[in-house]
PyMOL Python script that loads the backbone (N, CA, C, O; Angstrom):
from pymol import cmd

cmd.read_pdbstr("""\
ATOM      1  N   MET A   1      18.154  78.633  24.087  1.00  0.00           N
ATOM      2  CA  MET A   1      19.219  79.594  24.308  1.00  0.00           C
ATOM      3  C   MET A   1      18.718  80.978  23.887  1.00  0.00           C
ATOM      4  O   MET A   1      18.267  81.164  22.757  1.00  0.00           O
ATOM      5  N   ASP A   2      18.797  81.917  24.777  1.00  0.00           N
ATOM      6  CA  ASP A   2      18.313  83.280  24.538  1.00  0.00           C
ATOM      7  C   ASP A   2      19.403  84.092  23.839  1.00  0.00           C
ATOM      8  O   ASP A   2      20.562  84.080  24.255  1.00  0.00           O
ATOM      9  N   LEU A   3      19.021  84.795  22.778  1.00  0.00           N
ATOM     10  CA  LEU A   3      19.984  85.576  22.004  1.00  0.00           C
ATOM     11  C   LEU A   3      20.520  86.761  22.806  1.00  0.00           C
ATOM     12  O   LEU A   3      21.709  87.070  22.730  1.00  0.00           O
ATOM     13  N   PHE A   4      19.654  87.428  23.574  1.00  0.00           N
ATOM     14  CA  PHE A   4      20.064  88.613  24.332  1.00  0.00           C
ATOM     15  C   PHE A   4      20.149  88.320  25.821  1.00  0.00           C
ATOM     16  O   PHE A   4      19.597  89.067  26.630  1.00  0.00           O
ATOM     17  N   SER A   5      20.806  87.283  26.181  1.00  0.00           N
ATOM     18  CA  SER A   5      20.965  86.969  27.603  1.00  0.00           C
ATOM     19  C   SER A   5      21.973  87.946  28.204  1.00  0.00           C
ATOM     20  O   SER A   5      22.778  88.525  27.474  1.00  0.00           O
ATOM     21  N   PRO A   6      21.941  88.134  29.502  1.00  0.00           N
ATOM     22  CA  PRO A   6      22.884  89.061  30.144  1.00  0.00           C
ATOM     23  C   PRO A   6      24.343  88.704  29.867  1.00  0.00           C
ATOM     24  O   PRO A   6      25.198  89.584  29.769  1.00  0.00           O
ATOM     25  N   LYS A   7      24.612  87.430  29.744  1.00  0.00           N
ATOM     26  CA  LYS A   7      25.979  86.986  29.474  1.00  0.00           C
ATOM     27  C   LYS A   7      26.434  87.480  28.102  1.00  0.00           C
ATOM     28  O   LYS A   7      27.557  87.964  27.963  1.00  0.00           O
ATOM     29  N   HIS A   8      25.575  87.363  27.090  1.00  0.00           N
ATOM     30  CA  HIS A   8      25.916  87.827  25.746  1.00  0.00           C
ATOM     31  C   HIS A   8      26.062  89.346  25.698  1.00  0.00           C
ATOM     32  O   HIS A   8      26.976  89.866  25.058  1.00  0.00           O
ATOM     33  N   LEU A   9      25.171  90.044  26.365  1.00  0.00           N
ATOM     34  CA  LEU A   9      25.244  91.510  26.379  1.00  0.00           C
ATOM     35  C   LEU A   9      26.519  92.003  27.056  1.00  0.00           C
ATOM     36  O   LEU A   9      27.105  92.998  26.629  1.00  0.00           O
ATOM     37  N   LEU A  10      26.946  91.316  28.100  1.00  0.00           N
ATOM     38  CA  LEU A  10      28.185  91.675  28.790  1.00  0.00           C
ATOM     39  C   LEU A  10      29.387  91.491  27.871  1.00  0.00           C
ATOM     40  O   LEU A  10      30.290  92.327  27.854  1.00  0.00           O
ATOM     41  N   ILE A  11      29.405  90.412  27.114  1.00  0.00           N
ATOM     42  CA  ILE A  11      30.507  90.172  26.185  1.00  0.00           C
ATOM     43  C   ILE A  11      30.536  91.249  25.107  1.00  0.00           C
ATOM     44  O   ILE A  11      31.606  91.753  24.765  1.00  0.00           O
ATOM     45  N   VAL A  12      29.377  91.606  24.570  1.00  0.00           N
ATOM     46  CA  VAL A  12      29.311  92.665  23.556  1.00  0.00           C
ATOM     47  C   VAL A  12      29.783  93.987  24.141  1.00  0.00           C
ATOM     48  O   VAL A  12      30.517  94.724  23.481  1.00  0.00           O
ATOM     49  N   LEU A  13      29.381  94.300  25.355  1.00  0.00           N
ATOM     50  CA  LEU A  13      29.806  95.535  26.014  1.00  0.00           C
ATOM     51  C   LEU A  13      31.320  95.574  26.188  1.00  0.00           C
ATOM     52  O   LEU A  13      31.939  96.612  25.957  1.00  0.00           O
ATOM     53  N   LEU A  14      31.914  94.479  26.585  1.00  0.00           N
ATOM     54  CA  LEU A  14      33.373  94.424  26.747  1.00  0.00           C
ATOM     55  C   LEU A  14      34.089  94.601  25.410  1.00  0.00           C
ATOM     56  O   LEU A  14      35.105  95.294  25.344  1.00  0.00           O
ATOM     57  N   VAL A  15      33.582  93.994  24.360  1.00  0.00           N
ATOM     58  CA  VAL A  15      34.203  94.147  23.042  1.00  0.00           C
ATOM     59  C   VAL A  15      34.115  95.604  22.587  1.00  0.00           C
ATOM     60  O   VAL A  15      35.091  96.147  22.069  1.00  0.00           O
ATOM     61  N   VAL A  16      32.974  96.234  22.774  1.00  0.00           N
ATOM     62  CA  VAL A  16      32.813  97.643  22.393  1.00  0.00           C
ATOM     63  C   VAL A  16      33.755  98.516  23.211  1.00  0.00           C
ATOM     64  O   VAL A  16      34.351  99.453  22.679  1.00  0.00           O
ATOM     65  N   LEU A  17      33.890  98.225  24.470  1.00  0.00           N
ATOM     66  CA  LEU A  17      34.785  98.989  25.347  1.00  0.00           C
ATOM     67  C   LEU A  17      36.228  98.861  24.891  1.00  0.00           C
ATOM     68  O   LEU A  17      36.963  99.848  24.888  1.00  0.00           O
ATOM     69  N   VAL A  18      36.645  97.668  24.507  1.00  0.00           N
ATOM     70  CA  VAL A  18      38.015  97.456  24.049  1.00  0.00           C
ATOM     71  C   VAL A  18      38.245  98.155  22.713  1.00  0.00           C
ATOM     72  O   VAL A  18      39.293  98.766  22.506  1.00  0.00           O
ATOM     73  N   VAL A  19      37.289  98.070  21.820  1.00  0.00           N
ATOM     74  CA  VAL A  19      37.466  98.640  20.488  1.00  0.00           C
ATOM     75  C   VAL A  19      37.501 100.164  20.535  1.00  0.00           C
ATOM     76  O   VAL A  19      38.388 100.777  19.942  1.00  0.00           O
ATOM     77  N   PHE A  20      36.560 100.778  21.224  1.00  0.00           N
ATOM     78  CA  PHE A  20      36.461 102.235  21.218  1.00  0.00           C
ATOM     79  C   PHE A  20      37.216 102.909  22.355  1.00  0.00           C
ATOM     80  O   PHE A  20      37.704 104.023  22.167  1.00  0.00           O
ATOM     81  N   GLY A  21      37.334 102.303  23.498  1.00  0.00           N
ATOM     82  CA  GLY A  21      37.983 102.932  24.638  1.00  0.00           C
ATOM     83  C   GLY A  21      37.005 103.783  25.423  1.00  0.00           C
ATOM     84  O   GLY A  21      35.969 104.194  24.900  1.00  0.00           O
ATOM     85  N   THR A  22      37.334 104.048  26.681  1.00  0.00           N
ATOM     86  CA  THR A  22      36.404 104.763  27.554  1.00  0.00           C
ATOM     87  C   THR A  22      36.247 106.229  27.159  1.00  0.00           C
ATOM     88  O   THR A  22      35.146 106.776  27.230  1.00  0.00           O
ATOM     89  N   LYS A  23      37.349 106.873  26.739  1.00  0.00           N
ATOM     90  CA  LYS A  23      37.259 108.297  26.386  1.00  0.00           C
ATOM     91  C   LYS A  23      36.349 108.493  25.178  1.00  0.00           C
ATOM     92  O   LYS A  23      35.511 109.395  25.171  1.00  0.00           O
ATOM     93  N   LYS A  24      36.510 107.657  24.163  1.00  0.00           N
ATOM     94  CA  LYS A  24      35.687 107.778  22.967  1.00  0.00           C
ATOM     95  C   LYS A  24      34.224 107.492  23.280  1.00  0.00           C
ATOM     96  O   LYS A  24      33.339 108.153  22.738  1.00  0.00           O
ATOM     97  N   LEU A  25      33.956 106.516  24.149  1.00  0.00           N
ATOM     98  CA  LEU A  25      32.574 106.209  24.520  1.00  0.00           C
ATOM     99  C   LEU A  25      31.931 107.363  25.278  1.00  0.00           C
ATOM    100  O   LEU A  25      30.751 107.654  25.081  1.00  0.00           O
ATOM    101  N   ARG A  26      32.712 108.034  26.159  1.00  0.00           N
ATOM    102  CA  ARG A  26      32.172 109.204  26.865  1.00  0.00           C
ATOM    103  C   ARG A  26      31.836 110.318  25.892  1.00  0.00           C
ATOM    104  O   ARG A  26      30.804 110.978  26.015  1.00  0.00           O
ATOM    105  N   THR A  27      32.724 110.521  24.915  1.00  0.00           N
ATOM    106  CA  THR A  27      32.486 111.562  23.916  1.00  0.00           C
ATOM    107  C   THR A  27      31.241 111.241  23.097  1.00  0.00           C
ATOM    108  O   THR A  27      30.410 112.114  22.844  1.00  0.00           O
ATOM    109  N   ILE A  28      31.122 109.993  22.691  1.00  0.00           N
ATOM    110  CA  ILE A  28      29.944 109.584  21.913  1.00  0.00           C
ATOM    111  C   ILE A  28      28.678 109.769  22.747  1.00  0.00           C
ATOM    112  O   ILE A  28      27.659 110.235  22.237  1.00  0.00           O
ATOM    113  N   GLY A  29      28.742 109.403  24.030  1.00  0.00           N
ATOM    114  CA  GLY A  29      27.574 109.542  24.907  1.00  0.00           C
ATOM    115  C   GLY A  29      27.146 110.984  25.085  1.00  0.00           C
ATOM    116  O   GLY A  29      25.955 111.290  25.039  1.00  0.00           O
ATOM    117  N   SER A  30      28.111 111.876  25.289  1.00  0.00           N
ATOM    118  CA  SER A  30      27.748 113.287  25.475  1.00  0.00           C
ATOM    119  C   SER A  30      27.223 113.890  24.173  1.00  0.00           C
ATOM    120  O   SER A  30      26.281 114.683  24.192  1.00  0.00           O
ATOM    121  N   ASP A  31      27.825 113.520  23.048  1.00  0.00           N
ATOM    122  CA  ASP A  31      27.336 114.019  21.760  1.00  0.00           C
ATOM    123  C   ASP A  31      25.919 113.522  21.489  1.00  0.00           C
ATOM    124  O   ASP A  31      25.076 114.265  20.987  1.00  0.00           O
ATOM    125  N   LEU A  32      25.670 112.279  21.822  1.00  0.00           N
ATOM    126  CA  LEU A  32      24.334 111.719  21.623  1.00  0.00           C
ATOM    127  C   LEU A  32      23.315 112.421  22.522  1.00  0.00           C
ATOM    128  O   LEU A  32      22.194 112.697  22.094  1.00  0.00           O
ATOM    129  N   GLY A  33      23.704 112.710  23.769  1.00  0.00           N
ATOM    130  CA  GLY A  33      22.811 113.419  24.679  1.00  0.00           C
ATOM    131  C   GLY A  33      22.472 114.815  24.178  1.00  0.00           C
ATOM    132  O   GLY A  33      21.323 115.248  24.265  1.00  0.00           O
ATOM    133  N   GLN A  34      23.475 115.523  23.649  1.00  0.00           N
ATOM    134  CA  GLN A  34      23.231 116.862  23.104  1.00  0.00           C
ATOM    135  C   GLN A  34      22.322 116.799  21.887  1.00  0.00           C
ATOM    136  O   GLN A  34      21.472 117.669  21.698  1.00  0.00           O
ATOM    137  N   ALA A  35      22.500 115.777  21.065  1.00  0.00           N
ATOM    138  CA  ALA A  35      21.648 115.631  19.878  1.00  0.00           C
ATOM    139  C   ALA A  35      20.204 115.373  20.278  1.00  0.00           C
ATOM    140  O   ALA A  35      19.282 115.915  19.668  1.00  0.00           O
ATOM    141  N   VAL A  36      20.001 114.550  21.300  1.00  0.00           N
ATOM    142  CA  VAL A  36      18.640 114.251  21.762  1.00  0.00           C
ATOM    143  C   VAL A  36      17.999 115.504  22.342  1.00  0.00           C
ATOM    144  O   VAL A  36      16.826 115.776  22.085  1.00  0.00           O
ATOM    145  N   ARG A  37      18.763 116.274  23.126  1.00  0.00           N
ATOM    146  CA  ARG A  37      18.226 117.515  23.693  1.00  0.00           C
ATOM    147  C   ARG A  37      17.849 118.505  22.593  1.00  0.00           C
ATOM    148  O   ARG A  37      16.791 119.131  22.652  1.00  0.00           O
ATOM    149  N   GLY A  38      18.715 118.643  21.594  1.00  0.00           N
ATOM    150  CA  GLY A  38      18.417 119.541  20.478  1.00  0.00           C
ATOM    151  C   GLY A  38      17.170 119.110  19.720  1.00  0.00           C
ATOM    152  O   GLY A  38      16.369 119.948  19.306  1.00  0.00           O
ATOM    153  N   PHE A  39      17.007 117.801  19.536  1.00  0.00           N
ATOM    154  CA  PHE A  39      15.830 117.281  18.845  1.00  0.00           C
ATOM    155  C   PHE A  39      14.568 117.585  19.644  1.00  0.00           C
ATOM    156  O   PHE A  39      13.559 117.998  19.072  1.00  0.00           O
ATOM    157  N   LYS A  40      14.615 117.385  20.957  1.00  0.00           N
ATOM    158  CA  LYS A  40      13.443 117.664  21.795  1.00  0.00           C
ATOM    159  C   LYS A  40      13.084 119.144  21.753  1.00  0.00           C
ATOM    160  O   LYS A  40      11.907 119.496  21.683  1.00  0.00           O
ATOM    161  N   GLU A  41      14.103 120.023  21.795  1.00  0.00           N
ATOM    162  CA  GLU A  41      13.834 121.461  21.717  1.00  0.00           C
ATOM    163  C   GLU A  41      13.176 121.826  20.387  1.00  0.00           C
ATOM    164  O   GLU A  41      12.251 122.638  20.348  1.00  0.00           O
ATOM    165  N   SER A  42      13.651 121.230  19.313  1.00  0.00           N
ATOM    166  CA  SER A  42      13.070 121.508  17.999  1.00  0.00           C
ATOM    167  C   SER A  42      11.625 121.037  17.932  1.00  0.00           C
ATOM    168  O   SER A  42      10.774 121.710  17.349  1.00  0.00           O
ATOM    169  N   MET A  43      11.350 119.889  18.523  1.00  0.00           N
ATOM    170  CA  MET A  43       9.979 119.379  18.532  1.00  0.00           C
ATOM    171  C   MET A  43       9.064 120.317  19.319  1.00  0.00           C
ATOM    172  O   MET A  43       7.937 120.581  18.900  1.00  0.00           O
ATOM    173  N   LYS A  44       9.549 120.823  20.463  1.00  0.00           N
ATOM    174  CA  LYS A  44       8.739 121.747  21.260  1.00  0.00           C
ATOM    175  C   LYS A  44       8.502 123.049  20.502  1.00  0.00           C
ATOM    176  O   LYS A  44       7.400 123.596  20.544  1.00  0.00           O
ATOM    177  N   GLU A  45       9.534 123.555  19.803  1.00  0.00           N
ATOM    178  CA  GLU A  45       9.366 124.770  19.014  1.00  0.00           C
ATOM    179  C   GLU A  45       8.352 124.555  17.901  1.00  0.00           C
ATOM    180  O   GLU A  45       7.530 125.428  17.622  1.00  0.00           O
ATOM    181  N   GLY A  46       8.414 123.399  17.271  1.00  0.00           N
ATOM    182  CA  GLY A  46       7.464 123.091  16.210  1.00  0.00           C
ATOM    183  C   GLY A  46       6.041 123.042  16.723  1.00  0.00           C
ATOM    184  O   GLY A  46       5.119 123.514  16.059  1.00  0.00           O
ATOM    185  N   GLU A  47       5.858 122.469  17.909  1.00  0.00           N
ATOM    186  CA  GLU A  47       4.521 122.412  18.506  1.00  0.00           C
ATOM    187  C   GLU A  47       4.024 123.814  18.843  1.00  0.00           C
ATOM    188  O   GLU A  47       2.853 124.127  18.631  1.00  0.00           O
ATOM    189  N   ARG A  48       4.918 124.664  19.370  1.00  0.00           N
ATOM    190  CA  ARG A  48       4.514 126.040  19.691  1.00  0.00           C
ATOM    191  C   ARG A  48       4.148 126.801  18.424  1.00  0.00           C
ATOM    192  O   ARG A  48       3.175 127.555  18.404  1.00  0.00           O
ATOM    193  N   ASP A  49       4.930 126.600  17.368  1.00  0.00           N
ATOM    194  CA  ASP A  49       4.637 127.291  16.109  1.00  0.00           C
ATOM    195  C   ASP A  49       3.322 126.797  15.514  1.00  0.00           C
ATOM    196  O   ASP A  49       2.574 127.577  14.924  1.00  0.00           O
ATOM    197  N   ALA A  50       3.040 125.512  15.666  1.00  0.00           N
ATOM    198  CA  ALA A  50       1.797 124.961  15.113  1.00  0.00           C
ATOM    199  C   ALA A  50       0.586 125.470  15.883  1.00  0.00           C
ATOM    200  O   ALA A  50      -0.482 125.660  15.301  1.00  0.00           O
ATOM    201  N   GLU A  51       0.738 125.690  17.178  1.00  0.00           N
ATOM    202  CA  GLU A  51      -0.374 126.165  17.998  1.00  0.00           C
ATOM    203  C   GLU A  51      -0.634 127.654  17.795  1.00  0.00           C
ATOM    204  O   GLU A  51      -1.769 128.105  17.944  1.00  0.00           O
ATOM    205  N   ALA A  52       0.397 128.421  17.458  1.00  0.00           N
ATOM    206  CA  ALA A  52       0.246 129.861  17.278  1.00  0.00           C
ATOM    207  C   ALA A  52      -0.513 130.126  15.980  1.00  0.00           C
ATOM    208  O   ALA A  52      -0.315 129.425  14.988  1.00  0.00           O
ATOM    209  N   PRO A  53      -1.381 131.137  15.987  1.00  0.00           N
ATOM    210  CA  PRO A  53      -2.108 131.450  14.754  1.00  0.00           C
ATOM    211  C   PRO A  53      -1.139 131.987  13.706  1.00  0.00           C
ATOM    212  O   PRO A  53      -0.182 132.683  14.045  1.00  0.00           O
ATOM    213  N   PRO A  54      -1.379 131.668  12.439  1.00  0.00           N
ATOM    214  CA  PRO A  54      -0.470 132.148  11.398  1.00  0.00           C
ATOM    215  C   PRO A  54      -0.579 133.661  11.253  1.00  0.00           C
ATOM    216  O   PRO A  54      -1.645 134.228  11.494  1.00  0.00           O
ATOM    217  N   PRO A  55       0.500 134.317  10.868  1.00  0.00           N
ATOM    218  CA  PRO A  55       0.441 135.765  10.691  1.00  0.00           C
ATOM    219  C   PRO A  55      -0.466 136.101   9.516  1.00  0.00           C
ATOM    220  O   PRO A  55      -0.571 135.323   8.569  1.00  0.00           O
ATOM    221  N   PRO A  56      -1.129 137.269   9.573  1.00  0.00           N
ATOM    222  CA  PRO A  56      -2.039 137.629   8.483  1.00  0.00           C
ATOM    223  C   PRO A  56      -1.272 137.848   7.180  1.00  0.00           C
ATOM    224  O   PRO A  56      -0.169 138.394   7.174  1.00  0.00           O
ATOM    225  N   VAL A  57      -1.867 137.418   6.104  1.00  0.00           N
ATOM    226  CA  VAL A  57      -1.263 137.578   4.787  1.00  0.00           C
ATOM    227  C   VAL A  57      -1.831 138.841   4.159  1.00  0.00           C
ATOM    228  O   VAL A  57      -3.046 139.013   4.072  1.00  0.00           O
ATOM    229  N   GLU A  58      -0.953 139.708   3.731  1.00  0.00           N
ATOM    230  CA  GLU A  58      -1.396 140.956   3.128  1.00  0.00           C
ATOM    231  C   GLU A  58      -1.731 140.707   1.663  1.00  0.00           C
ATOM    232  O   GLU A  58      -1.007 140.004   0.959  1.00  0.00           O
ATOM    233  N   ALA A  59      -2.825 141.287   1.218  1.00  0.00           N
ATOM    234  CA  ALA A  59      -3.224 141.156  -0.181  1.00  0.00           C
ATOM    235  C   ALA A  59      -2.353 142.071  -1.027  1.00  0.00           C
ATOM    236  O   ALA A  59      -2.158 143.246  -0.713  1.00  0.00           O
ATOM    237  N   ARG A  60      -1.844 141.509  -2.091  1.00  0.00           N
ATOM    238  CA  ARG A  60      -1.012 142.288  -2.998  1.00  0.00           C
ATOM    239  C   ARG A  60      -1.878 142.795  -4.135  1.00  0.00           C
ATOM    240  O   ARG A  60      -2.564 142.017  -4.797  1.00  0.00           O
ATOM    241  N   GLN A  61      -1.846 144.085  -4.359  1.00  0.00           N
ATOM    242  CA  GLN A  61      -2.663 144.658  -5.422  1.00  0.00           C
ATOM    243  C   GLN A  61      -1.828 144.790  -6.683  1.00  0.00           C
ATOM    244  O   GLN A  61      -0.674 145.215  -6.643  1.00  0.00           O
ATOM    245  N   LEU A  62      -2.432 144.418  -7.802  1.00  0.00           N
ATOM    246  CA  LEU A  62      -1.781 144.555  -9.086  1.00  0.00           C
ATOM    247  C   LEU A  62      -1.944 145.977  -9.585  1.00  0.00           C
ATOM    248  O   LEU A  62      -2.908 146.653  -9.225  1.00  0.00           O
ATOM    249  N   PRO A  63      -1.022 146.436 -10.404  1.00  0.00           N
ATOM    250  CA  PRO A  63      -1.228 147.743 -11.036  1.00  0.00           C
ATOM    251  C   PRO A  63      -2.499 147.708 -11.876  1.00  0.00           C
ATOM    252  O   PRO A  63      -2.939 146.635 -12.289  1.00  0.00           O
ATOM    253  N   ALA A  64      -3.082 148.856 -12.128  1.00  0.00           N
ATOM    254  CA  ALA A  64      -4.381 148.948 -12.806  1.00  0.00           C
ATOM    255  C   ALA A  64      -4.364 148.263 -14.162  1.00  0.00           C
ATOM    256  O   ALA A  64      -5.336 147.600 -14.524  1.00  0.00           O
ATOM    257  N   GLN A  65      -3.285 148.405 -14.921  1.00  0.00           N
ATOM    258  CA  GLN A  65      -3.215 147.825 -16.257  1.00  0.00           C
ATOM    259  C   GLN A  65      -3.228 146.288 -16.176  1.00  0.00           C
ATOM    260  O   GLN A  65      -3.951 145.642 -16.936  1.00  0.00           O
ATOM    261  N   GLU A  66      -2.453 145.707 -15.282  1.00  0.00           N
ATOM    262  CA  GLU A  66      -2.425 144.255 -15.135  1.00  0.00           C
ATOM    263  C   GLU A  66      -3.749 143.742 -14.573  1.00  0.00           C
ATOM    264  O   GLU A  66      -4.205 142.659 -14.940  1.00  0.00           O
ATOM    265  N   ARG A  67      -4.360 144.516 -13.689  1.00  0.00           N
ATOM    266  CA  ARG A  67      -5.631 144.113 -13.101  1.00  0.00           C
ATOM    267  C   ARG A  67      -6.714 144.043 -14.171  1.00  0.00           C
ATOM    268  O   ARG A  67      -7.539 143.129 -14.164  1.00  0.00           O
ATOM    269  N   ASP A  68      -6.712 145.011 -15.095  1.00  0.00           N
ATOM    270  CA  ASP A  68      -7.688 145.007 -16.179  1.00  0.00           C
ATOM    271  C   ASP A  68      -7.483 143.815 -17.108  1.00  0.00           C
ATOM    272  O   ASP A  68      -8.452 143.198 -17.551  1.00  0.00           O
ATOM    273  N   LYS A  69      -6.221 143.486 -17.406  1.00  0.00           N
ATOM    274  CA  LYS A  69      -5.930 142.336 -18.257  1.00  0.00           C
ATOM    275  C   LYS A  69      -6.361 141.041 -17.585  1.00  0.00           C
ATOM    276  O   LYS A  69      -6.923 140.156 -18.231  1.00  0.00           O
ATOM    277  N   ALA A  70      -6.100 140.933 -16.297  1.00  0.00           N
ATOM    278  CA  ALA A  70      -6.473 139.722 -15.563  1.00  0.00           C
ATOM    279  C   ALA A  70      -7.985 139.577 -15.523  1.00  0.00           C
ATOM    280  O   ALA A  70      -8.505 138.466 -15.624  1.00  0.00           O
ATOM    281  N   ALA A  71      -8.687 140.679 -15.378  1.00  0.00           N
ATOM    282  CA  ALA A  71     -10.152 140.633 -15.343  1.00  0.00           C
ATOM    283  C   ALA A  71     -10.710 140.243 -16.703  1.00  0.00           C
ATOM    284  O   ALA A  71     -11.730 139.558 -16.782  1.00  0.00           O
ATOM    285  N   ALA A  72     -10.051 140.673 -17.775  1.00  0.00           N
ATOM    286  CA  ALA A  72     -10.520 140.368 -19.119  1.00  0.00           C
ATOM    287  C   ALA A  72     -10.084 138.975 -19.564  1.00  0.00           C
ATOM    288  O   ALA A  72     -10.550 138.481 -20.590  1.00  0.00           O
ATOM    289  N   GLY A  73      -9.202 138.343 -18.810  1.00  0.00           N
ATOM    290  CA  GLY A  73      -8.747 136.998 -19.152  1.00  0.00           C
ATOM    291  C   GLY A  73      -7.617 136.990 -20.158  1.00  0.00           C
ATOM    292  O   GLY A  73      -7.327 135.950 -20.749  1.00  0.00           O
ATOM    293  N   GLU A  74      -6.984 138.107 -20.363  1.00  0.00           N
ATOM    294  CA  GLU A  74      -5.875 138.183 -21.305  1.00  0.00           C
ATOM    295  C   GLU A  74      -4.598 137.724 -20.629  1.00  0.00           C
ATOM    296  O   GLU A  74      -4.455 137.787 -19.408  1.00  0.00           O
ATOM    297  N   LYS A  75      -3.687 137.266 -21.447  1.00  0.00           N
ATOM    298  CA  LYS A  75      -2.376 136.873 -20.936  1.00  0.00           C
ATOM    299  C   LYS A  75      -1.403 138.001 -21.204  1.00  0.00           C
ATOM    300  O   LYS A  75      -1.596 138.817 -22.105  1.00  0.00           O
ATOM    301  N   ALA A  76      -0.362 138.028 -20.409  1.00  0.00           N
ATOM    302  CA  ALA A  76       0.681 139.013 -20.633  1.00  0.00           C
ATOM    303  C   ALA A  76       1.393 138.661 -21.935  1.00  0.00           C
ATOM    304  O   ALA A  76       1.527 137.482 -22.262  1.00  0.00           O
ATOM    305  N   PRO A  77       1.847 139.655 -22.673  1.00  0.00           N
ATOM    306  CA  PRO A  77       2.510 139.363 -23.947  1.00  0.00           C
ATOM    307  C   PRO A  77       3.777 138.535 -23.703  1.00  0.00           C
ATOM    308  O   PRO A  77       4.605 138.852 -22.849  1.00  0.00           O
ATOM    309  N   ALA A  78       3.887 137.475 -24.483  1.00  0.00           N
ATOM    310  CA  ALA A  78       5.060 136.607 -24.379  1.00  0.00           C
ATOM    311  C   ALA A  78       6.152 137.146 -25.266  1.00  0.00           C
ATOM    312  O   ALA A  78       5.875 137.722 -26.318  1.00  0.00           O
ATOM    313  N   THR A  79       7.358 136.972 -24.866  1.00  0.00           N
ATOM    314  CA  THR A  79       8.479 137.418 -25.687  1.00  0.00           C
ATOM    315  C   THR A  79       8.735 136.359 -26.737  1.00  0.00           C
ATOM    316  O   THR A  79       8.712 135.162 -26.451  1.00  0.00           O
ATOM    317  N   GLU A  80       8.975 136.803 -27.931  1.00  0.00           N
ATOM    318  CA  GLU A  80       9.228 135.885 -29.033  1.00  0.00           C
ATOM    319  C   GLU A  80      10.724 135.666 -29.167  1.00  0.00           C
ATOM    320  O   GLU A  80      11.522 136.594 -29.039  1.00  0.00           O
ATOM    321  N   LYS A  81      11.081 134.424 -29.427  1.00  0.00           N
ATOM    322  CA  LYS A  81      12.472 134.106 -29.630  1.00  0.00           C
ATOM    323  C   LYS A  81      12.704 133.876 -31.115  1.00  0.00           C
ATOM    324  O   LYS A  81      11.948 133.155 -31.766  1.00  0.00           O
ATOM    325  N   THR A  82      13.727 134.478 -31.634  1.00  0.00           N
ATOM    326  CA  THR A  82      14.048 134.285 -33.037  1.00  0.00           C
ATOM    327  C   THR A  82      15.370 133.550 -33.133  1.00  0.00           C
ATOM    328  O   THR A  82      16.293 133.796 -32.358  1.00  0.00           O
ATOM    329  N   SER A  83      15.444 132.657 -34.084  1.00  0.00           N
ATOM    330  CA  SER A  83      16.692 131.933 -34.257  1.00  0.00           C
ATOM    331  C   SER A  83      17.541 132.637 -35.303  1.00  0.00           C
ATOM    332  O   SER A  83      17.003 133.205 -36.254  1.00  0.00           O
ATOM    333  N   VAL A  84      18.802 132.610 -35.151  1.00  0.00           N
ATOM    334  CA  VAL A  84      19.722 133.302 -36.050  1.00  0.00           C
ATOM    335  C   VAL A  84      20.378 132.312 -36.947  1.00  0.00           C
ATOM    336  O   VAL A  84      21.196 132.687 -37.788  1.00  0.00           O
TER     337      VAL A  84
END
""", "prot")
cmd.dss("prot")
cmd.show_as("cartoon", "prot")
cmd.util.cbc("prot")
cmd.orient("prot")
């Protein structure tokens, strides 16, 4: 006995039709179609973005004082917390 025979699938389809109704099934179908279309568009956009070269990153320059500290290996002064 086949689990997914046409006879069984027809019975399941009829039960779903009775439970949800034709209007609700049409709404679900159109919503599902829109979701699939949106997903495909997002995938295509992602592929286009992946193929495009990344924008150039601008180098950020530190002020002279911070640059000298970084070159010397010093850390910025930490703030001390005092308990009251």
